[in-house]
C-alpha positions as CSV (number, residue, x, y, z in Angstrom):
1,X,22.6,2.9,-12.7
2,X,25.2,5.1,-9.9
3,X,26.8,3.0,-7.0
4,X,25.8,3.5,-3.5
5,X,28.1,6.0,-2.0
6,X,28.2,5.2,2.0
7,X,29.0,8.6,4.1
8,X,29.1,8.3,8.0
9,X,27.0,9.5,10.3
10,X,27.4,12.5,11.1
11,X,28.6,14.2,7.4
12,X,30.4,17.3,9.9
13,X,28.6,19.9,7.4
14,X,29.9,17.7,4.3
15,X,27.7,18.6,0.9
16,X,26.0,15.4,-0.3
17,X,24.9,15.4,-4.5
18,X,21.3,14.0,-5.4
19,X,21.8,10.7,-5.3
20,X,21.4,6.7,-3.5
21,X,23.3,7.1,-1.0
22,X,23.3,5.0,2.6
23,X,23.7,7.0,5.5
24,X,25.9,4.9,8.0
25,X,24.2,1.8,9.4
26,X,20.6,3.1,8.3
27,X,19.2,2.0,4.9
28,X,20.0,2.7,2.4
29,X,17.9,5.7,-0.5
30,X,17.9,7.9,-2.7
31,X,19.0,11.2,-2.0
32,X,17.5,15.1,-3.3
33,X,18.9,17.9,-3.1
34,X,16.4,20.8,-2.8
35,X,18.6,22.8,-5.2
36,X,17.4,19.7,-7.6
37,X,14.3,18.4,-6.3
38,X,12.3,20.8,-8.9
39,X,13.3,19.0,-11.6
40,X,13.2,16.0,-9.5
41,X,9.4,16.4,-9.0
42,X,9.0,17.0,-12.8
43,X,10.6,13.9,-14.1
44,X,8.9,11.8,-11.1
45,X,5.0,13.6,-12.4
46,X,5.7,12.8,-16.0
47,X,7.1,9.3,-15.0
48,X,3.7,9.3,-13.2
49,X,1.8,10.4,-15.9
50,X,3.2,7.6,-18.2
51,X,1.8,4.5,-15.4
52,X,-1.1,5.4,-15.5
53,X,-1.3,4.8,-19.2
54,X,-0.6,1.3,-19.4
55,X,-1.8,-1.5,-18.9
56,X,-0.7,-1.9,-14.8
57,X,-1.5,-5.1,-14.2
58,X,1.3,-6.2,-16.0
59,X,3.4,-4.9,-13.2
60,X,1.4,-5.6,-9.9
61,X,0.6,-9.8,-10.9
62,X,-2.7,-9.8,-10.8
63,X,-4.5,-12.6,-12.6
64,X,-4.6,-12.8,-16.1
65,X,-8.6,-12.1,-17.8
66,X,-8.7,-15.7,-18.2
67,X,-10.3,-19.1,-16.2
68,X,-7.4,-19.8,-13.8
69,X,-6.9,-23.3,-13.2
70,X,-5.9,-24.5,-9.4
71,X,-2.4,-24.3,-9.0
72,X,-2.8,-20.4,-10.0
73,X,-5.9,-20.1,-7.9
74,X,-4.1,-20.9,-5.4
75,X,-0.8,-18.8,-6.0
76,X,-3.4,-15.6,-6.6
77,X,-5.0,-15.9,-3.5
78,X,-1.8,-16.2,-1.5
79,X,0.0,-13.2,-2.9
80,X,-2.7,-11.1,-2.9
81,X,-1.8,-7.8,-5.5
82,X,-0.8,-4.8,-3.0
83,X,-1.7,-2.2,-6.2
84,X,-5.1,-3.4,-6.6
85,X,-5.7,-5.2,-2.9
86,X,-8.0,-3.3,-1.0
87,X,-7.8,-3.1,2.7
């Protein structure tokens, strides 16, 4: 894991490398340079393919495939899964 680089705003032409960065008071995020974008795309595409084969309920918090007790039922009604909930 890399530390978030905190950079002033504006950068005055300074080259920003790919990685976690925070510009000024903005929220930190991941900056991907154009020359790194192609390999980042293939890495993310590979990861997406792997995740599609996983049981995503383990990642999202959907209720298990069994009858729920009252406390569990209340919990899952209050905290809807953002992945599988249709709006």
